[in-house]
C-alpha positions as CSV (number, residue, x, y, z in Angstrom):
1,M,-136.5,30.8,46.6
2,E,-133.6,28.5,47.5
3,H,-134.2,25.0,48.7
4,D,-132.1,22.7,50.9
5,V,-132.8,19.7,48.7
6,V,-133.5,19.8,45.0
7,I,-134.6,16.5,43.3
8,V,-134.5,16.2,39.5
9,G,-137.2,13.8,38.5
10,A,-140.7,13.1,39.8
11,G,-140.7,9.3,39.3
12,P,-140.6,6.7,42.2
13,A,-137.0,7.3,43.0
14,G,-137.5,11.1,43.4
15,M,-140.9,10.9,45.2
16,F,-139.7,8.4,47.7
17,A,-136.6,10.2,48.5
18,A,-138.8,13.3,49.1
19,Y,-141.1,11.1,51.2
20,E,-138.2,9.9,53.3
21,I,-136.6,13.4,53.8
22,A,-140.0,14.9,54.7
23,T,-141.1,12.2,57.2
24,K,-137.7,11.3,58.8
25,G,-136.3,15.0,58.6
26,K,-139.6,16.3,60.2
27,G,-139.6,19.3,57.8
28,K,-136.1,20.6,58.7
29,L,-135.0,20.3,55.0
30,S,-137.0,22.3,52.4
31,T,-137.4,20.0,49.3
32,L,-138.2,20.8,45.7
33,I,-138.9,18.2,43.0
34,I,-138.4,19.3,39.3
35,D,-139.7,17.4,36.3
36,Q,-139.8,18.2,32.6
37,G,-143.3,16.4,32.4
38,Y,-146.7,17.3,33.7
39,D,-148.9,16.6,36.7
40,V,-150.7,13.4,37.0
41,D,-154.1,14.6,35.6
42,N,-152.3,16.1,32.7
43,R,-150.2,13.2,31.5
44,K,-152.4,12.2,28.5
45,C,-151.8,13.6,25.1
46,P,-155.0,15.3,24.2
47,V,-154.9,14.1,20.7
48,H,-153.5,10.5,21.1
49,N,-154.6,9.6,24.6
50,Y,-151.9,7.2,26.0
51,K,-150.0,7.2,22.6
52,M,-147.6,10.0,21.9
53,C,-146.3,11.3,18.5
54,T,-143.2,13.0,17.4
55,N,-145.1,16.3,17.3
56,C,-145.5,16.3,21.1
57,R,-142.8,18.1,23.1
58,I,-142.4,15.2,25.5
59,C,-143.8,11.7,25.8
60,S,-146.3,11.8,28.7
61,I,-145.9,7.9,29.1
62,M,-142.3,8.5,30.1
63,S,-142.2,11.8,31.8
64,G,-144.3,13.5,34.6
65,V,-145.3,12.9,38.1
66,G,-145.0,9.3,39.0
67,G,-142.6,8.4,36.3
68,A,-142.9,5.9,33.4
69,G,-144.5,3.2,35.5
70,T,-147.6,5.4,36.2
71,L,-149.1,4.9,32.6
72,S,-147.5,1.5,31.8
73,D,-149.4,-0.9,34.0
74,G,-148.3,0.2,37.4
75,L,-147.1,-3.4,38.5
76,L,-145.1,-3.6,41.6
77,N,-142.7,-6.6,41.6
78,L,-142.2,-7.2,45.4
79,R,-138.8,-8.7,45.3
80,P,-135.4,-7.1,46.0
81,D,-133.8,-8.9,43.0
82,I,-136.4,-8.0,40.3
83,G,-135.9,-4.8,38.5
84,G,-132.4,-4.3,39.9
85,D,-130.5,-5.8,43.0
86,L,-130.9,-4.1,46.4
87,M,-128.1,-6.3,47.7
88,E,-125.6,-3.9,46.1
89,F,-126.5,-1.4,48.8
90,C,-127.8,-3.6,51.6
91,T,-125.8,-5.5,54.2
92,S,-128.3,-8.4,54.5
93,D,-131.3,-10.1,52.9
94,K,-133.4,-8.7,55.7
95,E,-132.5,-5.2,55.1
96,A,-133.2,-5.6,51.3
97,W,-136.6,-7.2,52.1
98,D,-137.4,-4.5,54.6
99,L,-136.9,-1.9,51.9
100,V,-139.3,-3.7,49.5
101,N,-141.9,-4.1,52.2
102,Y,-141.5,-0.3,53.1
103,V,-142.0,0.7,49.5
104,D,-145.1,-1.6,49.3
105,S,-146.5,-0.1,52.5
106,V,-146.3,3.4,51.1
107,F,-148.1,2.5,47.9
108,L,-150.8,0.8,50.0
109,K,-151.0,3.9,52.1
110,Y,-151.9,5.9,49.0
111,G,-154.5,3.5,47.6
112,A,-152.8,0.6,45.8
113,P,-155.0,-2.4,45.9
114,K,-154.8,-4.6,49.0
115,E,-155.0,-7.8,47.0
116,V,-151.7,-9.2,45.7
117,C,-151.3,-11.4,42.6
118,R,-150.0,-14.6,43.9
119,G,-151.4,-17.9,42.6
120,D,-151.6,-21.2,44.2
121,V,-148.2,-22.4,45.5
122,D,-148.7,-25.9,44.0
123,D,-149.6,-24.4,40.6
124,A,-146.5,-22.2,40.8
125,V,-144.3,-25.2,41.6
126,D,-146.0,-27.2,38.8
127,L,-145.3,-24.4,36.4
128,Q,-141.7,-24.2,37.5
129,R,-141.3,-28.0,36.9
130,R,-142.9,-27.8,33.4
131,A,-140.7,-24.9,32.5
132,A,-137.6,-26.5,33.7
133,S,-138.3,-29.6,31.7
134,E,-138.0,-27.3,28.6
135,G,-134.8,-25.7,29.9
136,I,-136.7,-22.5,31.0
137,K,-136.6,-20.8,34.4
138,F,-139.8,-19.5,35.8
139,I,-139.5,-17.0,38.5
140,P,-142.6,-16.8,40.8
141,I,-143.1,-13.3,42.2
142,T,-145.5,-11.7,44.6
143,Q,-147.0,-8.6,42.7
144,R,-149.3,-5.9,43.3
145,H,-151.2,-4.6,40.1
146,M,-152.4,-1.0,40.1
147,G,-153.2,-0.8,36.4
148,S,-152.8,2.1,34.1
149,D,-156.0,3.5,35.3
150,G,-155.4,2.9,39.1
151,A,-151.8,3.9,39.3
152,P,-152.5,7.6,38.5
153,K,-155.0,7.7,41.4
154,V,-152.3,6.4,43.8
155,I,-149.6,8.8,42.6
156,K,-152.1,11.7,42.8
157,N,-152.7,10.8,46.5
158,F,-149.0,10.4,47.0
159,K,-148.2,13.9,45.5
160,E,-150.9,15.7,47.4
161,D,-149.6,14.3,50.7
162,L,-146.0,15.3,49.9
163,E,-147.3,18.8,49.2
164,K,-149.1,18.8,52.6
165,M,-145.7,17.9,54.1
166,G,-144.1,20.9,52.5
167,V,-142.5,19.4,49.3
168,K,-142.8,21.7,46.4
169,F,-143.0,20.6,42.7
170,L,-141.7,22.6,39.6
171,L,-143.2,20.8,36.6
172,D,-142.9,21.4,32.8
173,T,-139.4,22.5,33.5
174,H,-136.3,21.2,32.0
175,V,-132.9,21.1,33.8
176,K,-130.1,21.8,31.3
177,D,-127.1,21.0,33.6
178,I,-126.0,20.1,37.0
179,R,-122.7,21.3,38.4
180,P,-121.3,21.0,41.9
181,G,-123.8,22.6,44.2
182,K,-125.8,24.2,41.2
183,I,-128.6,23.4,39.0
184,I,-128.9,25.2,35.7
185,F,-132.0,25.7,33.6
186,D,-132.5,26.2,29.9
187,D,-132.6,30.0,30.4
188,D,-129.3,29.8,32.2
189,S,-131.0,30.8,35.4
190,S,-129.8,28.6,38.4
191,M,-130.5,27.3,41.9
192,S,-127.9,26.4,44.6
193,P,-129.3,23.9,47.0
194,K,-127.3,22.2,49.7
195,Y,-128.1,18.7,48.3
196,I,-128.9,17.5,44.9
197,L,-130.6,14.2,43.9
198,M,-130.5,13.2,40.2
199,A,-133.4,10.8,39.6
200,P,-134.3,11.5,36.0
201,G,-135.8,8.1,35.0
202,R,-135.1,6.2,31.8
203,V,-136.1,9.0,29.6
204,G,-133.2,11.1,31.0
205,A,-130.6,8.5,30.9
206,N,-128.6,10.1,28.0
207,W,-128.8,13.5,29.8
208,A,-127.5,12.0,33.1
209,A,-124.7,10.3,31.2
210,E,-123.6,13.7,29.9
211,V,-123.7,15.2,33.3
212,A,-121.5,12.4,34.6
213,R,-119.1,13.0,31.8
214,R,-118.8,16.7,32.5
215,L,-118.4,16.1,36.3
216,A,-116.0,13.2,35.8
217,I,-118.3,10.8,37.7
218,P,-117.2,7.1,36.8
219,T,-119.9,5.3,35.0
220,R,-119.9,2.0,33.1
221,H,-122.1,0.6,30.2
222,E,-124.6,-2.0,31.1
223,P,-126.4,-4.6,28.9
224,I,-129.5,-3.7,27.1
225,D,-132.5,-5.7,26.0
226,I,-133.7,-5.6,22.4
227,G,-136.7,-7.4,21.1
228,V,-140.3,-7.2,20.3
229,R,-143.8,-7.0,22.0
230,V,-145.8,-10.1,21.5
231,E,-149.6,-9.9,21.2
232,V,-151.9,-13.0,21.5
233,P,-155.5,-13.7,22.5
234,A,-156.0,-13.2,26.2
235,F,-157.2,-16.8,26.6
236,V,-153.7,-18.1,25.5
237,M,-152.0,-16.3,28.5
238,A,-154.9,-17.0,31.0
239,P,-153.5,-20.2,32.5
240,V,-150.2,-18.8,33.4
241,I,-151.6,-15.4,34.5
242,A,-153.6,-17.4,37.1
243,V,-150.3,-18.4,38.6
244,N,-148.5,-14.9,38.2
245,R,-149.9,-11.6,37.0
246,D,-146.6,-10.9,35.3
247,P,-144.9,-14.3,34.8
248,K,-141.2,-14.1,34.3
249,F,-139.6,-16.7,32.0
250,H,-135.9,-16.8,31.4
251,I,-134.7,-18.7,28.3
252,Y,-131.3,-19.5,26.8
253,T,-131.5,-20.1,23.0
254,D,-130.1,-23.1,21.2
255,T,-128.1,-21.5,18.4
256,Y,-126.3,-18.7,20.2
257,D,-127.0,-19.6,23.9
258,D,-128.3,-16.0,24.2
259,F,-130.4,-14.9,27.2
260,V,-134.1,-14.1,26.3
261,R,-136.7,-13.2,28.8
262,T,-140.4,-12.2,29.0
263,F,-141.1,-8.8,30.6
264,C,-144.1,-6.5,31.4
265,V,-146.9,-9.0,30.7
266,N,-150.2,-7.0,30.3
267,H,-153.0,-9.4,30.5
268,E,-156.1,-8.1,28.6
269,G,-154.0,-5.1,27.9
270,F,-153.0,-2.8,25.0
271,V,-149.9,-2.2,23.0
272,V,-148.8,1.5,22.9
273,K,-146.3,3.6,21.0
274,E,-143.5,5.2,23.0
275,V,-141.7,8.2,21.8
276,Y,-138.8,9.8,23.6
277,D,-135.4,11.3,23.1
278,G,-135.7,10.7,19.2
279,I,-136.8,7.1,19.8
280,V,-140.0,5.4,18.4
281,A,-140.7,2.1,20.1
282,V,-143.5,0.1,21.7
283,N,-144.6,-0.7,25.2
284,G,-147.7,-2.1,26.8
285,H,-150.2,-1.3,29.6
286,S,-153.5,-2.7,30.9
287,M,-156.2,-1.2,33.0
288,T,-158.3,-2.7,35.8
289,D,-161.6,-1.4,34.5
290,N,-161.1,-1.6,30.7
291,P,-159.9,-5.0,29.5
292,S,-159.0,-5.9,25.9
293,D,-159.4,-9.3,24.2
294,N,-155.6,-9.6,24.0
295,S,-152.6,-10.0,26.2
296,N,-149.1,-8.7,25.4
297,F,-145.6,-9.0,26.7
298,A,-142.1,-7.9,25.8
299,F,-139.9,-10.7,24.6
300,L,-136.3,-9.3,25.0
301,V,-132.8,-10.4,24.0
302,R,-130.0,-9.4,26.3
303,V,-127.1,-7.7,24.5
304,A,-123.7,-7.1,26.1
305,L,-120.7,-5.6,24.3
306,T,-117.1,-5.8,25.0
307,E,-114.1,-4.0,23.5
308,P,-113.5,-2.4,21.2
309,I,-117.1,-1.2,21.3
310,E,-118.9,-1.2,24.8
311,D,-121.5,1.5,24.1
312,T,-124.7,-0.6,24.2
313,T,-126.9,2.5,24.0
314,A,-125.4,3.5,20.7
315,Y,-125.9,0.0,19.4
316,G,-129.5,-0.1,20.5
317,R,-130.2,3.3,19.0
318,S,-128.9,2.1,15.7
319,V,-131.4,-0.8,15.8
320,V,-134.2,1.5,16.7
321,Q,-133.3,3.8,13.8
322,Q,-133.5,0.9,11.3
323,S,-136.9,0.1,12.5
324,T,-138.1,3.7,12.5
325,I,-136.9,4.1,8.9
326,L,-138.7,0.9,7.7
327,G,-141.9,1.9,9.6
328,G,-142.0,5.4,8.2
329,G,-141.7,6.8,11.7
330,E,-144.1,4.2,13.2
331,P,-143.3,0.9,15.0
332,L,-143.4,-2.3,12.8
333,I,-146.0,-4.9,13.1
334,Q,-145.6,-8.4,11.8
335,R,-147.4,-11.9,12.1
336,L,-145.1,-14.5,13.5
337,G,-146.0,-16.7,10.6
338,D,-144.9,-14.0,8.1
339,L,-141.5,-13.6,10.0
340,R,-141.0,-17.4,9.8
341,M,-141.6,-17.4,6.1
342,G,-139.4,-14.5,5.4
343,R,-142.2,-12.3,4.0
344,R,-143.6,-8.9,4.9
345,S,-146.9,-8.6,6.7
346,T,-149.6,-6.5,5.1
347,W,-152.9,-5.4,6.7
348,V,-154.7,-8.0,4.5
349,R,-152.4,-10.9,6.0
350,I,-152.8,-9.4,9.6
351,A,-156.6,-9.6,9.1
352,H,-156.3,-13.3,8.6
353,S,-155.0,-13.7,12.3
354,N,-157.2,-14.6,15.1
355,V,-155.8,-11.6,17.1
356,L,-156.8,-8.1,16.2
357,P,-154.0,-5.6,16.8
358,S,-154.6,-3.3,19.8
359,L,-152.1,-0.8,18.2
360,R,-153.2,0.4,14.7
361,S,-150.7,3.2,14.3
362,A,-148.0,0.7,13.3
363,T,-146.6,-0.2,9.9
364,P,-146.9,-3.7,8.5
365,G,-143.4,-4.8,7.6
366,D,-140.6,-7.3,8.0
367,I,-138.8,-7.3,11.4
368,A,-136.0,-9.3,9.9
369,M,-135.0,-6.3,7.9
370,A,-134.8,-4.1,10.9
371,M,-133.2,-6.2,13.4
372,P,-129.9,-8.2,13.3
373,H,-130.2,-11.9,12.3
374,R,-128.9,-13.0,15.7
375,I,-131.7,-11.2,17.5
376,V,-134.4,-12.5,15.2
377,T,-133.1,-16.0,15.6
378,D,-133.1,-15.7,19.3
379,I,-136.8,-14.5,19.1
380,L,-137.9,-17.2,17.0
381,E,-136.3,-19.9,19.0
382,G,-137.3,-18.4,22.3
383,L,-141.0,-18.3,21.3
384,E,-140.8,-21.9,20.2
385,K,-139.5,-23.0,23.6
386,L,-142.1,-20.8,25.4
387,D,-144.9,-22.4,23.3
388,E,-144.2,-25.6,25.1
389,I,-145.2,-23.9,28.4
390,I,-147.8,-21.4,27.0
391,P,-149.4,-23.4,24.0
392,G,-150.6,-20.9,21.2
393,V,-148.0,-18.2,22.0
394,A,-146.0,-19.2,18.9
395,S,-149.0,-19.5,16.6
396,S,-148.6,-18.1,13.1
397,S,-151.3,-15.6,14.0
398,T,-149.2,-14.1,16.9
399,L,-148.4,-10.4,16.3
400,L,-145.0,-9.0,16.9
401,Y,-144.3,-5.2,17.3
402,A,-140.8,-3.8,16.9
403,P,-138.8,-2.4,18.4
404,E,-139.3,-3.0,22.0
405,I,-136.0,-1.9,23.7
406,K,-135.0,-1.5,27.3
407,F,-131.9,0.7,27.5
408,S,-129.8,0.4,30.6
409,A,-128.5,3.7,31.6
410,N,-124.8,4.1,32.2
411,K,-124.3,2.8,35.8
412,F,-123.1,5.6,38.1
413,Q,-120.4,4.5,40.6
414,V,-121.8,5.6,44.1
415,N,-121.3,4.7,47.8
416,K,-123.8,2.8,49.9
417,N,-125.8,6.1,50.4
418,L,-126.0,6.6,46.7
419,E,-123.8,9.6,46.9
420,T,-121.4,10.2,43.9
421,P,-117.8,11.4,44.1
422,V,-119.1,14.9,43.7
423,E,-119.9,15.9,47.4
424,N,-123.7,16.2,48.1
425,L,-124.7,15.1,44.7
426,F,-126.7,11.9,45.0
427,V,-128.3,9.7,42.3
428,A,-131.1,7.2,42.2
429,G,-133.3,5.1,39.8
430,D,-133.5,3.9,36.3
431,G,-131.9,7.0,34.6
432,V,-128.6,6.5,36.5
433,G,-128.5,2.7,36.0
434,L,-129.1,1.7,39.6
435,S,-132.6,0.1,39.0
436,R,-134.8,-1.2,36.2
437,G,-138.3,-1.0,37.7
438,I,-140.7,0.8,40.1
439,V,-140.1,-0.9,43.4
440,I,-136.2,-1.0,43.2
441,A,-136.2,2.7,41.9
442,A,-138.4,3.7,44.9
443,A,-136.0,1.8,47.2
444,N,-133.1,3.7,45.7
445,G,-135.0,7.0,46.5
446,L,-135.3,5.9,50.1
447,L,-131.6,5.2,50.4
448,A,-130.7,8.4,48.8
449,G,-133.1,10.3,51.1
450,R,-131.4,8.7,54.1
451,G,-128.1,9.5,52.8
452,I,-129.1,13.2,52.4
453,L,-130.5,13.1,55.9
454,M,-127.2,11.6,57.3
455,K,-125.1,14.4,55.6
456,A,-127.4,16.9,57.1
457,G,-127.0,15.4,60.6
458,L,-130.6,14.5,60.8
459,L,-130.3,10.7,60.7
460,V,-127.9,8.5,62.6
């Protein structure tokens, strides 16, 4: 059966695009969402639970209905400039904020917690002041935390409502290629919808870049973030968590003046392994009903390259490959004190720490052998600065897992409606470089959905 609109990717960009097309288009455009992953209830590896191994066909953390955010904490950063920049596609601050509020209202409609994570204003100002005194920028954000246990319930409700509105889903299905007006599958069968939306998520970034190359769609390389996931006792993070659930700290290091940031703070959460597209890395998640004794967060160094080599993705993959070799196919784990002393961690040394690792399928090793000296220096200096704001975060017992890497997909060049130079081919979300988080990806989907409706003459 042919459809008017086919969306590749069932993450927030794809689902919100379908929502907009179904509600604003009043059912006049038949819509199909395709994803290589599984339905919400089937997005756990039966052997490894949230952790996926190289023997699994795909990583359920990264693929499936709801996208990567569904099983990695489900935190909504309710700002138009976090996780991307909506002002690229909006004509005013109000329009950008209206999109964020619209996205938030849809999540609330399907069961996201009504309570937002927003600490006392005076406490936030005080934390900003203390951070500024150390040369650190703290960014207060209103956030809504669904949790890795709550987010699947919200996404399940969302999907069921889309199906009631006539949206179809084709899961466990890989799209091999996209050509003008045509979607081609692994068995060379095809579909020819009127409109195509590519929203493959971060897991499909390399695939999307290849499609862009074949279709001569202009793209550009974006900076990437390379670093570690830091794990500390939960009580260390508790004071700043009281101010912001996922506190954002931006730091410039002394030696290289490089940009380092905290990202994806999981209070009372767990470190997990992430496997996709030949990459073995780490991530984190937390659940509302199953807290751990630890907190974890990504600590990332921004890497931008200029000529003669601008391919940040290739560079990042080379770093990951080094770590994977040294870890024997597993992530590396090291005490911060051992990294400072230039020695490899062992399980015996890790046992001396006052934090027990939440991820055991990691290999004790030496991160300095896997990552470039400059990145290691940035991590050490950045954590020392952060320790002035969060005492204990740079303790010798602090655990570091590597690699944590956030690839920025090649950024597609699009118009305000997110349409590419290939007519009726639209793109949205993390996998095409237009967002770096749930809320902005969802807003991308709304914009692309409206763009499709405009092309179809269903929206002025």
